DSSP file (Angstrom, degrees, kcal/mol; ACC not computed):
  #  RESIDUE AA STRUCTURE BP1 BP2  ACC     N-H-->O    O-->H-N    N-H-->O    O-->H-N    TCO  KAPPA ALPHA  PHI   PSI    X-CA   Y-CA   Z-CA
    1    1 A M              0   0    0      0, 0.0     2,-0.3     0, 0.0     3,-0.0   0.000 360.0 360.0 360.0 130.5    0.0    0.0    0.0
    2    2 A V        -     0   0    0      1,-0.1    25,-0.1    16,-0.1    24,-0.0  -0.668 360.0-107.3 -82.6 135.0    1.3    3.4   -1.0
    3    3 A S     >  -     0   0    0     -2,-0.3     4,-2.0     1,-0.1     3,-0.3  -0.228  17.7-123.6 -65.6 151.9    1.1    5.9    1.8
    4    4 A N  H  > S+     0   0    0      1,-0.2     4,-2.6     2,-0.2     5,-0.2   0.813 109.7  63.2 -64.1 -31.2   -1.4    8.7    1.7
    5    5 A Q  H  > S+     0   0    0      2,-0.2     4,-0.8     1,-0.2    -1,-0.2   0.910 107.0  43.1 -61.1 -42.2    1.3   11.3    2.0
    6    6 A I  H >4 S+     0   0    0     -3,-0.3     3,-0.8     1,-0.2     4,-0.4   0.937 114.4  49.8 -68.7 -46.2    2.8   10.2   -1.3
    7    7 A L  H >< S+     0   0    0     -4,-2.0     3,-1.3     1,-0.2    -2,-0.2   0.865 105.1  58.6 -62.6 -35.5   -0.6    9.9   -3.0
    8    8 A D  H 3< S+     0   0    0     -4,-2.6    -1,-0.2     1,-0.3    -2,-0.2   0.784 103.1  52.2 -66.8 -26.1   -1.6   13.4   -1.9
    9    9 A E  T << S+     0   0    0     -4,-0.8    -1,-0.3    -3,-0.8    -2,-0.2   0.486 101.0  76.3 -88.9  -1.1    1.4   15.0   -3.6
   10   10 A L  S <  S-     0   0    0     -3,-1.3     5,-0.0    -4,-0.4    84,-0.0  -0.783  89.4 -98.8-110.7 153.7    0.7   13.4   -7.0
   11   11 A P     >  -     0   0    0      0, 0.0     4,-2.1     0, 0.0     3,-0.5  -0.217  37.1-109.4 -64.2 159.5   -2.0   14.3   -9.6
   12   12 A S  H  > S+     0   0    0      1,-0.2     4,-2.5     2,-0.2     5,-0.2   0.836 115.8  59.5 -63.6 -33.8   -5.2   12.2   -9.6
   13   13 A S  H  > S+     0   0    0      1,-0.2     4,-1.6     2,-0.2    -1,-0.2   0.895 109.3  43.8 -62.7 -38.1   -4.3   10.4  -12.9
   14   14 A I  H  > S+     0   0    0     -3,-0.5     4,-2.5     2,-0.2    -2,-0.2   0.891 111.3  54.9 -72.8 -39.4   -1.2    9.1  -11.3
   15   15 A R  H  X S+     0   0    0     -4,-2.1     4,-2.5     1,-0.2    -2,-0.2   0.908 107.8  49.6 -58.4 -43.7   -3.1    8.1   -8.1
   16   16 A Q  H  X S+     0   0    0     -4,-2.5     4,-1.2     1,-0.2    -1,-0.2   0.912 111.0  48.9 -63.3 -42.9   -5.6    6.1  -10.1
   17   17 A T  H  < S+     0   0    0     -4,-1.6     4,-0.4     1,-0.2     3,-0.3   0.908 111.9  49.1 -64.6 -41.5   -2.8    4.3  -11.9
   18   18 A I  H >< S+     0   0    0     -4,-2.5     3,-1.5     1,-0.2    -2,-0.2   0.920 108.2  53.8 -63.8 -43.3   -1.0    3.5   -8.7
   19   19 A N  H 3< S+     0   0    0     -4,-2.5    -1,-0.2     1,-0.3    -2,-0.2   0.754 104.0  56.6 -64.5 -23.8   -4.2    2.2   -7.1
   20   20 A S  T 3< S+     0   0    0     -4,-1.2    -1,-0.3    -3,-0.3    -2,-0.2   0.566  88.8  99.5 -83.9  -7.9   -4.8   -0.2  -10.0
   21   21 A L  S <  S-     0   0    0     -3,-1.5     2,-0.0    -4,-0.4    -3,-0.0  -0.412  83.3-103.3 -75.7 152.2   -1.4   -1.8   -9.4
   22   22 A P    >>  -     0   0    0      0, 0.0     4,-2.0     0, 0.0     3,-0.6  -0.345  39.5-103.5 -65.8 159.9   -1.0   -5.1   -7.6
   23   23 A E  H 3> S+     0   0    0      1,-0.2     4,-2.2     2,-0.2     5,-0.2   0.869 119.5  53.4 -56.9 -42.7    0.3   -4.8   -4.0
   24   24 A Y  H 3> S+     0   0    0      1,-0.2     4,-1.6     2,-0.2    -1,-0.2   0.851 110.5  47.8 -66.0 -31.9    3.9   -5.9   -4.8
   25   25 A Q  H <> S+     0   0    0     -3,-0.6     4,-2.7     2,-0.2    -1,-0.2   0.830 107.9  55.9 -75.6 -31.8    4.2   -3.3   -7.6
   26   26 A K  H  X S+     0   0    0     -4,-2.0     4,-2.7     2,-0.2    -2,-0.2   0.921 108.6  47.1 -63.2 -42.8    2.8   -0.6   -5.2
   27   27 A S  H  X S+     0   0    0     -4,-2.2     4,-2.3     2,-0.2    -2,-0.2   0.890 112.1  50.1 -67.5 -37.3    5.5   -1.4   -2.7
   28   28 A T  H  X S+     0   0    0     -4,-1.6     4,-2.3    -5,-0.2     5,-0.2   0.923 111.6  48.8 -63.3 -43.8    8.2   -1.3   -5.5
   29   29 A F  H  X S+     0   0    0     -4,-2.7     4,-3.0     1,-0.2     5,-0.2   0.944 111.4  49.4 -59.6 -48.3    6.8    2.0   -6.7
   30   30 A E  H  X S+     0   0    0     -4,-2.7     4,-2.6     1,-0.2     5,-0.2   0.914 111.3  48.4 -61.2 -44.4    6.8    3.5   -3.2
   31   31 A E  H  X S+     0   0    0     -4,-2.3     4,-1.5     1,-0.2    -1,-0.2   0.948 116.5  42.3 -61.2 -48.6   10.4    2.4   -2.5
   32   32 A D  H  X S+     0   0    0     -4,-2.3     4,-1.8     1,-0.2    -2,-0.2   0.893 114.5  51.1 -67.8 -38.9   11.7    3.8   -5.8
   33   33 A Y  H  X S+     0   0    0     -4,-3.0     4,-2.6    -5,-0.2    -1,-0.2   0.926 109.0  50.1 -64.7 -45.3    9.7    7.0   -5.5
   34   34 A L  H  < S+     0   0    0     -4,-2.6    -1,-0.2    -5,-0.2    -2,-0.2   0.840 112.6  48.6 -63.4 -31.8   10.9    7.8   -2.0
   35   35 A R  H  < S+     0   0    0     -4,-1.5    -1,-0.2    -5,-0.2    -2,-0.2   0.839 120.4  34.4 -75.3 -33.4   14.5    7.3   -3.1
   36   36 A K  H  < S+     0   0    0     -4,-1.8    -2,-0.2    -5,-0.1    -3,-0.2   0.690  94.0  96.9 -99.7 -21.1   14.2    9.5   -6.3
   37   37 A R     <  -     0   0    0     -4,-2.6     2,-0.4    -5,-0.2    52,-0.0  -0.210  67.2-126.9 -70.2 162.7   11.8   12.3   -5.3
   38   38 A K        -     0   0    0     51,-0.2     2,-0.4    19,-0.0    55,-0.1  -0.857  16.7-122.8-110.5 147.2   13.0   15.7   -4.1
   39   39 A S     >  -     0   0    0     -2,-0.4     4,-2.2     1,-0.1     5,-0.2  -0.701   6.2-145.3 -88.7 134.5   12.0   17.4   -0.9
   40   40 A K  H  > S+     0   0    0     -2,-0.4     4,-2.2     1,-0.2     5,-0.2   0.897 101.7  51.2 -63.7 -40.1   10.4   20.9   -1.1
   41   41 A A  H  > S+     0   0    0      2,-0.2     4,-2.3     1,-0.2     5,-0.2   0.918 110.6  47.3 -65.9 -43.5   12.1   21.9    2.2
   42   42 A L  H  > S+     0   0    0      1,-0.2     4,-2.7     2,-0.2    -1,-0.2   0.925 113.3  47.8 -64.9 -43.7   15.6   20.8    1.1
   43   43 A I  H  X S+     0   0    0     -4,-2.2     4,-2.5     2,-0.2    -1,-0.2   0.879 110.5  53.1 -65.6 -36.7   15.3   22.5   -2.2
   44   44 A A  H  X S+     0   0    0     -4,-2.2     4,-1.1     2,-0.2    -2,-0.2   0.936 112.1  44.4 -61.9 -46.5   14.0   25.7   -0.5
   45   45 A V  H  X S+     0   0    0     -4,-2.3     4,-2.8     1,-0.2     3,-0.5   0.927 115.0  48.3 -64.6 -44.9   17.0   25.7    1.8
   46   46 A L  H  X S+     0   0    0     -4,-2.7     4,-1.2     1,-0.2     6,-0.3   0.878 106.6  56.2 -63.9 -37.2   19.4   25.0   -1.0
   47   47 A S  H  < S+     0   0    0     -4,-2.5    -1,-0.2    -5,-0.2    -2,-0.2   0.783 115.3  39.3 -66.7 -24.4   18.0   27.7   -3.2
   48   48 A I  H  < S+     0   0    0     -4,-1.1    -2,-0.2    -3,-0.5    -1,-0.2   0.899 129.0  26.3 -87.1 -47.7   18.7   30.2   -0.5
   49   49 A L  H  < S+     0   0    0     -4,-2.8    -3,-0.2     1,-0.3    -2,-0.1   0.940 138.1  12.3 -85.1 -50.4   22.0   29.1    0.8
   50   50 A F  S  < S-     0   0    0     -4,-1.2     2,-3.3    -5,-0.4    -1,-0.3  -0.863  74.0-145.2-131.0  94.1   23.7   27.2   -2.1
   51   51 A P        +     0   0    0      0, 0.0    -4,-0.2     0, 0.0     3,-0.1  -0.254  63.9 116.0 -69.4  70.6   21.8   27.9   -5.3
   52   52 A I    >>  +     0   0    0     -2,-3.3     4,-1.7    -6,-0.3     3,-0.7   0.226  35.3 109.7-112.9  10.1   22.4   24.5   -6.8
   53   53 A Q  H 3> S+     0   0    0      1,-0.3     4,-1.5    -3,-0.2     6,-0.2   0.814  71.6  58.9 -60.7 -33.3   18.7   23.4   -6.9
   54   54 A L  H 34>S+     0   0    0      1,-0.2     5,-2.9     2,-0.2    -1,-0.3   0.874 105.7  49.2 -66.6 -36.1   18.4   23.6  -10.7
   55   55 A F  H X45S+     0   0    0     -3,-0.7     3,-1.4     1,-0.2    -1,-0.2   0.904 109.9  51.3 -67.4 -41.1   21.2   21.0  -11.1
   56   56 A L  H 3<5S+     0   0    0     -4,-1.7    -2,-0.2     1,-0.3    -1,-0.2   0.772 108.1  53.0 -66.9 -25.8   19.5   18.7   -8.5
   57   57 A L  T 3<5S-     0   0    0     -4,-1.5    -1,-0.3    -5,-0.2    -2,-0.2   0.275 121.9-105.3 -93.3  10.2   16.2   19.0  -10.4
   58   58 A G  T < 5S+     0   0    0     -3,-1.4     2,-0.7     1,-0.1     3,-0.2   0.652  85.3 124.4  80.0  15.1   17.8   18.0  -13.7
   59   59 A R     >< +     0   0    0     -5,-2.9     4,-2.3    -6,-0.2     5,-0.2  -0.516  23.7 155.1-104.7  61.6   17.8   21.5  -15.2
   60   60 A T  H  >  +     0   0    0     -2,-0.7     4,-2.5     1,-0.2     5,-0.2   0.895  69.7  49.9 -60.5 -46.6   21.6   21.7  -15.9
   61   61 A G  H  > S+     0   0    0      1,-0.2     4,-2.3     2,-0.2    -1,-0.2   0.921 113.6  46.4 -60.2 -44.0   21.4   24.3  -18.7
   62   62 A L  H  > S+     0   0    0      1,-0.2     4,-2.3     2,-0.2    -1,-0.2   0.862 110.5  53.9 -65.8 -36.0   19.3   26.6  -16.6
   63   63 A G  H  X S+     0   0    0     -4,-2.3     4,-2.2     2,-0.2    -2,-0.2   0.894 108.5  48.6 -64.4 -40.7   21.6   26.0  -13.7
   64   64 A I  H  X S+     0   0    0     -4,-2.5     4,-2.8     2,-0.2    -2,-0.2   0.923 112.0  49.0 -65.8 -43.8   24.6   27.1  -15.8
   65   65 A A  H  X S+     0   0    0     -4,-2.3     4,-1.8     1,-0.2     7,-0.3   0.892 109.6  53.8 -61.1 -38.7   22.7   30.2  -17.0
   66   66 A F  H  <>S+     0   0    0     -4,-2.3     5,-3.4     2,-0.2     6,-0.5   0.929 112.3  42.8 -60.9 -46.8   21.8   31.0  -13.4
   67   67 A I  H ><5S+     0   0    0     -4,-2.2     3,-1.5     3,-0.2    -2,-0.2   0.925 112.5  52.3 -67.1 -45.7   25.4   30.8  -12.3
   68   68 A L  H 3<5S+     0   0    0     -4,-2.8    -1,-0.2     1,-0.3    -2,-0.2   0.805 112.4  45.4 -63.7 -29.5   26.7   32.8  -15.3
   69   69 A T  T 3X5S-     0   0    0     -4,-1.8     4,-2.1    -5,-0.2    -1,-0.3   0.353 114.3-114.7 -94.8   6.1   24.2   35.6  -14.7
   70   70 A G  H <>5S-     0   0    0     -3,-1.5     4,-1.5     1,-0.2    -3,-0.2   0.912  79.0 -46.8  62.9  41.9   24.9   35.7  -11.0
   71   71 A G  H  4XS-     0   0    0     -5,-3.4     6,-2.1     2,-0.2     5,-0.8   0.854 106.9 -58.0  68.0  34.0   21.4   34.6  -10.2
   72   72 A G  H >45S-     0   0    0     -6,-0.5     3,-1.4    -7,-0.3     4,-0.5   0.927 105.3 -50.1  60.5  44.3   20.0   37.1  -12.7
   73   73 A L  H 3<5S-     0   0    0     -4,-2.1    -1,-0.2     1,-0.3    -2,-0.2   0.897 104.6 -60.9  54.5  43.2   21.7   39.9  -10.7
   74   74 A Y  T 3X5S+     0   0    0     -4,-1.5     4,-1.9    -5,-0.2    -1,-0.3   0.154 128.3  94.1  73.8 -16.0   20.1   38.4   -7.6
   75   75 A V  H <>5S+     0   0    0     -3,-1.4     4,-2.0     2,-0.2    -3,-0.2   0.963  88.8  43.0 -68.1 -50.3   16.5   39.0   -8.9
   76   76 A W  H  ><S+     0   0    0     -5,-0.8     4,-2.5    -4,-0.5    -4,-0.2   0.875 111.1  57.8 -60.4 -38.7   16.2   35.5  -10.4
   77   77 A W  H  > S+     0   0    0     -6,-2.1     4,-0.9     1,-0.2    -1,-0.2   0.915 107.5  45.5 -60.2 -44.3   17.9   34.1   -7.2
   78   78 A I  H >X S+     0   0    0     -4,-1.9     4,-0.5    -7,-0.3     3,-0.5   0.882 111.7  52.0 -68.5 -37.5   15.2   35.6   -5.0
   79   79 A I  H >X S+     0   0    0     -4,-2.0     4,-2.8     1,-0.2     3,-1.3   0.895 103.9  58.5 -62.8 -39.5   12.4   34.3   -7.3
   80   80 A E  H 3X S+     0   0    0     -4,-2.5     4,-1.4     1,-0.3    -1,-0.2   0.741  89.2  73.2 -64.5 -23.8   13.9   30.8   -7.2
   81   81 A W  H << S+     0   0    0     -4,-0.9    -1,-0.3    -3,-0.5    -2,-0.2   0.856 116.6  20.1 -56.5 -34.1   13.5   30.8   -3.4
   82   82 A F  H <X S+     0   0    0     -3,-1.3     4,-1.8    -4,-0.5     5,-0.3   0.779 122.3  56.5-103.5 -38.6    9.8   30.4   -4.0
   83   83 A Y  H  X>S+     0   0    0     -4,-2.8     4,-2.6     2,-0.2     5,-1.7   0.909 104.1  51.7 -67.2 -43.8    9.6   29.1   -7.5
   84   84 A S  I  <>S+     0   0    0     -4,-1.4     5,-2.5     3,-0.2    -1,-0.2   0.959 115.6  37.7 -61.8 -53.4   11.8   26.0   -7.1
   85   85 A P  I  45S+     0   0    0      0, 0.0    -1,-0.2     0, 0.0    -2,-0.2   0.872 125.1  39.0 -68.5 -32.4   10.0   24.5   -4.0
   86   86 A L  I  <5S+     0   0    0     -4,-1.8    -2,-0.2     3,-0.1    -3,-0.2   0.791 134.7  11.2 -89.2 -28.3    6.5   25.4   -5.1
   87   87 A I  I  X5S+     0   0    0     -4,-2.6     4,-1.6    -5,-0.3    -3,-0.2   0.773 126.3  44.9-116.0 -51.5    6.6   24.8   -8.8
   88   88 A R  I  ><S+     0   0    0     -5,-1.7     4,-2.6     2,-0.2     5,-0.2   0.896 110.2  52.3 -70.1 -40.3    9.7   22.9   -9.9
   89   89 A V  H  ><S+     0   0    0     -5,-2.5     4,-3.0    -6,-0.2     5,-0.3   0.942 110.4  46.9 -65.5 -48.0    9.8   20.2   -7.2
   90   90 A P  H  > S+     0   0    0      0, 0.0     4,-2.3     0, 0.0    -1,-0.2   0.911 114.3  48.8 -60.0 -38.7    6.2   19.0   -7.7
   91   91 A A  H  X S+     0   0    0     -4,-1.6     4,-2.0     2,-0.2    -2,-0.2   0.913 112.8  47.8 -66.0 -41.5    6.8   18.9  -11.5
   92   92 A Y  H  X S+     0   0    0     -4,-2.6     4,-2.2     2,-0.2    -1,-0.2   0.937 112.6  48.3 -62.4 -47.5   10.0   17.0  -11.0
   93   93 A N  H  X S+     0   0    0     -4,-3.0     4,-2.3     1,-0.2    -2,-0.2   0.863 109.9  52.8 -64.1 -36.0    8.3   14.5   -8.5
   94   94 A E  H  X S+     0   0    0     -4,-2.3     4,-2.4    -5,-0.3    -1,-0.2   0.903 109.0  48.9 -65.3 -40.1    5.4   14.0  -11.0
   95   95 A S  H  X S+     0   0    0     -4,-2.0     4,-2.3     2,-0.2    -2,-0.2   0.877 109.9  52.2 -68.9 -35.0    7.9   13.2  -13.8
   96   96 A V  H  X S+     0   0    0     -4,-2.2     4,-2.4     2,-0.2    -2,-0.2   0.932 110.3  48.6 -62.0 -45.3    9.7   10.7  -11.4
   97   97 A A  H  X S+     0   0    0     -4,-2.3     4,-2.4     1,-0.2    -2,-0.2   0.911 111.3  49.4 -62.5 -43.5    6.3    9.0  -10.7
   98   98 A R  H  X S+     0   0    0     -4,-2.4     4,-2.3     2,-0.2    -1,-0.2   0.898 110.9  50.4 -64.5 -40.0    5.4    8.8  -14.3
   99   99 A E  H  X S+     0   0    0     -4,-2.3     4,-2.5     2,-0.2    -2,-0.2   0.925 110.8  48.9 -60.8 -45.3    8.8    7.3  -15.2
  100  100 A L  H  X S+     0   0    0     -4,-2.4     4,-2.3     1,-0.2    -2,-0.2   0.904 111.9  47.9 -64.2 -41.6    8.5    4.7  -12.5
  101  101 A L  H  X S+     0   0    0     -4,-2.4     4,-2.4     2,-0.2    -1,-0.2   0.886 111.1  51.7 -65.7 -38.7    4.9    3.8  -13.6
  102  102 A R  H  X S+     0   0    0     -4,-2.3     4,-2.3     2,-0.2    -2,-0.2   0.920 111.1  47.6 -62.8 -42.5    6.1    3.5  -17.2
  103  103 A D  H  X S+     0   0    0     -4,-2.5     4,-2.5     2,-0.2    -2,-0.2   0.889 110.9  51.1 -66.7 -38.6    9.0    1.2  -16.1
  104  104 A I  H  X S+     0   0    0     -4,-2.3     4,-2.1     2,-0.2    -2,-0.2   0.918 112.2  46.5 -64.3 -43.0    6.6   -0.9  -14.0
  105  105 A H  H  X S+     0   0    0     -4,-2.4     4,-2.3     2,-0.2    -2,-0.2   0.869 111.5  51.8 -68.1 -36.3    4.2   -1.3  -17.0
  106  106 A A  H  X S+     0   0    0     -4,-2.3     4,-2.2     2,-0.2    -2,-0.2   0.931 111.3  46.9 -65.3 -44.4    7.1   -2.1  -19.4
  107  107 A A  H  X S+     0   0    0     -4,-2.5     4,-2.3     1,-0.2    -2,-0.2   0.889 111.8  51.3 -63.7 -38.4    8.4   -4.8  -17.0
  108  108 A Q  H  X S+     0   0    0     -4,-2.1     4,-2.3     2,-0.2    -1,-0.2   0.898 109.5  50.0 -65.2 -40.6    4.9   -6.2  -16.7
  109  109 A S  H  X S+     0   0    0     -4,-2.3     4,-2.1     2,-0.2    -2,-0.2   0.893 110.5  49.7 -64.7 -40.7    4.5   -6.3  -20.5
  110  110 A I  H  X S+     0   0    0     -4,-2.2     4,-2.4     2,-0.2    -2,-0.2   0.908 111.1  49.5 -63.8 -43.3    7.8   -8.1  -20.8
  111  111 A Q  H  X S+     0   0    0     -4,-2.3     4,-1.7     1,-0.2    -2,-0.2   0.907 111.9  47.3 -65.1 -41.3    6.8  -10.7  -18.2
  112  112 A S  H  X S+     0   0    0     -4,-2.3     4,-1.0     2,-0.2    -1,-0.2   0.846 111.6  51.7 -69.5 -32.3    3.5  -11.3  -19.8
  113  113 A F  H  < S+     0   0    0     -4,-2.1     3,-0.3     1,-0.2    -2,-0.2   0.896 110.2  48.2 -68.3 -41.0    5.2  -11.7  -23.2
  114  114 A K  H  < S+     0   0    0     -4,-2.4    -2,-0.2     1,-0.2    -1,-0.2   0.820 108.1  56.1 -67.8 -30.6    7.7  -14.2  -21.9
  115  115 A A  H  <        0   0    0     -4,-1.7    -1,-0.2     1,-0.2    -2,-0.2   0.765 360.0 360.0 -73.0 -25.3    4.8  -16.2  -20.2
  116  116 A S     <        0   0    0     -4,-1.0    -1,-0.2    -3,-0.3    -2,-0.2   0.472 360.0 360.0 -91.8 360.0    3.0  -16.6  -23.5
């Protein structure tokens, strides 16, 4: 069973897909998701103290532009204090969940193909 805390942070379409999985796949999803997701609090702290949050969220090009412009002369840096934890982290976590579900369905398809 996937915890309600995890389900609450994901869109309803992903929740429905997770709920349709067998129990062993739900536990696999939860373990992998907890390992790969990013914390809003951690990203908020990092965006203020050490602005490396864009690299951690897989936005390397944007992170390089951020550094080269000095955080957009500090304006972009201040915006990132709020934008990264509130917008970028949920989007990143949603993409992680979608990837994991895609991988679970691909593995399931391979297993059913081998069985036939």
